[in-house]
C-alpha positions in Angstrom: 0.0 0.1 -0.2 2.8 2.3 1.0 4.2 1.8 -2.8 1.0 2.8 -4.2 1.0 6.3 -2.3 4.6 7.0 -2.8 4.6 6.3 -6.6 3.3 9.2 -8.3 2.7 7.8 -11.7 -0.5 5.8 -10.2 -3.3 8.1 -10.2 -5.1 7.5 -6.8 -6.4 11.2 -6.3 -9.8 12.1 -7.4 -9.5 15.7 -9.1 -13.3 16.1 -9.0 -13.4 16.0 -5.1 -13.6 19.5 -3.7 -13.4 20.1 0.0 -16.7 21.6 1.0 -17.4 25.0 2.7 -16.9 25.0 6.6 -14.4 22.1 6.4 -10.6 22.7 7.4 -7.6 20.8 7.0 -4.5 21.4 9.4 -1.7 19.8 11.3 -2.6 18.7 14.9 -0.2 18.0 17.6 -0.4 14.4 18.5 0.4 15.3 22.2 -2.2 18.0 22.8 -4.6 17.5 19.9 -4.5 21.2 19.5 -3.3 22.9 16.2 0.2 22.3 15.8 3.1 25.0 16.2 6.5 24.4 14.3 8.0 23.0 17.6 5.5 20.2 18.1 7.2 16.8 17.8 4.5 14.6 16.5 1.9 15.9 13.9 -0.8 14.7 11.9 -3.2 16.1 9.3 -6.8 16.5 10.2 -9.8 17.5 8.8 -12.4 19.4 11.1 -15.5 21.5 11.1 -14.7 25.2 10.7 -16.8 25.9 13.5 -15.1 23.7 16.0 -11.4 24.7 15.2 -9.0 23.4 18.1 -7.0 26.2 19.8 -3.1 26.3 19.4 -0.7 23.8 21.0 0.2 25.7 24.3 2.9 23.0 25.1 5.1 23.4 22.4 5.8 27.0 22.0 9.6 27.2 21.5 12.7 25.1 20.6 13.2 24.5 24.1 9.7 22.9 24.9 10.8 20.1 22.8 13.5 17.8 24.2 14.6 14.2 23.2 11.6 13.9 20.8 13.5 12.8 17.8 12.7 16.0 15.6 9.5 16.6 13.7 7.4 13.9 12.2 4.3 14.3 10.1 1.8 11.3 9.6 
């Protein structure tokens, strides 16, 4: 399955799909489940209702707040 996603010659996207109004996509911190900052060590892209946007991560606010995390990782 990973091969299929990485091989750009395999057309798996649906170009006709448009994200509906009221839906947003953003990186979420996997520690706090809030909108990720550049300092969050573990992130994942999430889709959510625009009415219920989570607040920004208040734990990872600087490079000093990330220690021994192994760096940024996007899922």
